[in-house]
C-alpha positions, 0 to 999 in steps of 0.5 A: 500500500502506498501512502500519499505524503503531504509535505506542504508547508504553509507559512503564515505570518501573524501580524497582530503581535507586530502591530501591537509592538508598533502601536506601543512604540508610537504611544511611548514616543507620543507620551515621552515627547515634550512640547515647547509652550510658545506664546502666540505673540510675535517678538523681535528678540534682541540679538546676541553673539553668545545666546544659547538655546535653553529648554524651559518648562517653567514660567514664561514672561513675555513683553511685547513691543506695545508693553503688554505683559503675558505670564505664560499665555495670560495677559497681565498688568504690571501692577498685578504681575506679583499677584500672578507670580504668587499664585503660580508659586503656590502651585509649583514652588519658587525654587523648582520653577525656572523663569524665562523672560522674553522681551521685544528689542524695543521694550525699554530697559525700565520695564524689564527692570520693574519686571525683574524687581517683581520677580525678586520680591516674589522670591524667584531668583533664576531668570533666563533672558531670551535672545536670538543668535546673531547669524 
């Protein structure tokens, strides 16, 4: 008696585990990516030949050419700047939060000094002044 041998090989690739791994990688990179919070205010930052790029995730104080002051993305008057900084300090702590001050090139020096005074009075000591590189 002769037996018929079936030696057919069926190669089936299961794609479900690979799709799961790719999905997990996409989620990991989305969660671990940090996004820069940039205000929607157009500034002409002063130029500096020694400017360095710094990534801050703390408080950003922006002063536009017209003299408007923004703490992160909220408009604030100069007189109420200390109150806004105290509210943020109560939430995050003064020492743990870096402060970045970015002002238009035409903002008078007196305005920047008053903002720095407000920062010192509220207990913030580490302030980064933003500028753009000279090319």
